[in-house]
C-alpha positions, 0 to 999 in steps of 0.5 A: 456338863456332867452327863449320865448315859443310861444305855445297855449297848456298851459300845454305843454308850462308850462311843457317845461318852468318848466323843462328849469328853473330847469336848470337855463334858464329864460322862458316866455310863449306866447299863441298867435302870437301877444303876441310873437311880443312884443318888447323884446330880447330873446336868443332863441324862441321855436315856435309851427307851429300849432297855429291854424289859425295864421301866425308864420312867423312874429315871425321868422322875428321879432326874426331873431337874436335869436336861433329859434327851431320849435316845429312841430307835423309833418314834411312838407314843411310848417312846417319845410323846408319853416320856416328854409328858412325864418330864423329858426335854427332847429325843434324838433317833438312833443311829444319830450324828454326835454333832446333832446330839451336841447341838441339842445338849447346848440348845437345851442348856442355853434354853434352861439357863435363859429360862432361869435368868428370865424368872430371876429378873421377873421376881426382881421386877415384881419385888421392885415395883411391889410398893407402886400402887398405881392404876394399871393399864388395861387391854383397851388402852390405845397406843401410843401413850405418854406417861407423865410422872415425877418418878421413873419407877412409876412409869416402869411399873405401869409398863412391866405390869401391862406386859405381864398381865396382857402376856405381851413383849416389849422393847426398851429403849433409852434416848441416851443410848447412841443407837436409840434412833436406829432401834426405833427405825428398825422396829416392826409396826406391831412391836411394842416400844417402851421409850424413856429419857424423852427429855433428850429430844429437846436436847437433840433439837437444840444442838 
């Protein structure tokens, strides 16, 4: 990752940069808010909240699309609550172990990537089923239900629409998978399962 360290304690900033570069990150240091506002893109910003007399909120606004971790000396509304409301992602309290900082960076990077991937899949599914004009399932629907249709796409559209409108999650299981029955057996009693390829039940009985 390309990381900007905004910290006026030079020794601390250099120490953090050295440790992060050892594991492959590219680091730059800004000792003032002005230096941190240059027109450049970073994957992550490590932002000290106690740069004397300087308002750090413009850094949060400028780099809103980046992972922003606040480096704080104490916990308060001014150092944590309000900056996170403004767009910062997390905080770490000084003095801290570099391993904890690395863990936070990795966690937030993974979360950001998963969120983007999830949004992409949602848009794809929405577009895929946009032409399926079907009567949706509602919250009063009693499960389990059997959906009979000539088109698998229509059943998929019903299930995905229900999950989105009711803010529910479900586990997808195809009976063509070798682990399908194990997944069903492991499922919790409150877990929603979407099971397809039911024709394989007949094949299994015949064998």
